C-alpha positions, 0 to 999 in steps of 0.5 A: 944410683942411676937406673942406667948403671949395670948390675955389675957396676952396682954390685961393685960399688956396693961391695966397695963400701965400708960396713958403716957405709953399706948399712945405709943401703940395708933397706935397698938390699933386703927389700928388693927396691934395687932390682939389679942386685941378683948377682950380689944380694946374698953376699951383701946381706951376709955382710950386713948381717955379720956387721949387725951381729958384731954390733949386737954382741958389743952392745950386749956386753955393755948395755947394763953398765951404760944404763946404770950411768945414763938412767936414774931409778924411776920407780920401784915397779918390778916385773919380769918383762917390760910389759904389759903396757897400760892402756891410755884411751883418747876420745876421737870426738876431741881430736888433737895433737898427741905430743906425749906430755899427757903421760905421767912421769915414768910413762912411755909410749913407743911408736914405730913408723915407716913399716912394715918391713919384709924382715925387720918388722917380724924381728921387732914383733918377736922382741915385743912378744918376748916383753909382753908389750904392745905398741903403736905402729904407723905404717906406710900404705905402699909398704902395707900393699907390699907386705899385707901379711906382716900388717895382719900379724901386727894387728893380730898380736894386738898392736895399734895400727896408725896411718903414716900416709900412702907413700911417705910424702911430705904433705906440705909440698903437695896440693891440698887435694893430693895431700888429703888423697895421701891421707885417705889412701893410707887409711883405706889400705890399712882398713882393707887389710886388717878390717879395722879403722883406727883414727891415728895419723902421723905426718911425715917428719911431723910436718903439717899445715893448718889446713891439713890439721883442720882436715884431720880434726873434721874427721875426728882423727888424732895427730901423733907427734913425739917429744923423744926423738931417738934419730934412729934413722940417722944413727946407724950404730946400735950402741950409739943409738942406745946411749942417745935414747937413754939420754933423751929418756932421762932428760924427759922422763915421760912421753912418746918415743919415735922409732922406725921398724925399717932400721936394722939398728933400731931392731938390734937396740930395742931388746936392750932398751926395753930391758934397761927401762924395765930395770929402771922402773918405767911403765909402757903405755899403749894409746888407744881410741875410744870406740865410737860409731861405725868401725869404718868411717873413713870418707 
């Protein structure tokens, strides 16, 4: 929406949207990225929360039956929670692309990108804690700057924090100098916030260049990719997202799952997905770096 649009016009336009359309503006409403919403922000948020609650209730009634149809039993693993996860260590001196095919059958590593979000990330942290589960987060530097306390909570709970650039730019469209600055600024703000350096990096849309890959390799960093893309940024209905995620997991049966903790439908779906995978006998993995050399070795 144009910056010239008045607050009344902006509120009227958003209020006129259907619930399915309004959900696309969830981040704008809840993260205050649209400044001129003081007159209607609480109304819009209440409308969105009600819509999501209704979708969650619908999914809660059907998720077990859906899982039985979509997933075959993967193993006889029995646990009260989906976690605890199994650690998978990678050596920074052998930097490479982590695609997911290295995990064994029935092994899944969850990555959540684009956060931290002011409200949604904390909801996800609660779900993860309930499942006794640690995951790999890939955070955006500008969002870390806006919500450093949330990143500190993620790290304090034991989750692994990777870099997803400073401002979520497509680095292919930048000069090499500006692209590497995006990478380094992302690492630096993470390290400054949590006091630790983790050599994991996720390109925006997974879009890299050979020069940037060589740059990461030079500094012994791992590039993450995925082999299970849930498209959770695109699929706004939690039940549809749940079904798609199960279908993709059933097809592949192991690997790195891409999700985003700034999407309300993802946060709504995650507890049911974890439960379905637990019942089907999947094993969660957390990808960790072998600690070598100084804690802080960002150039």
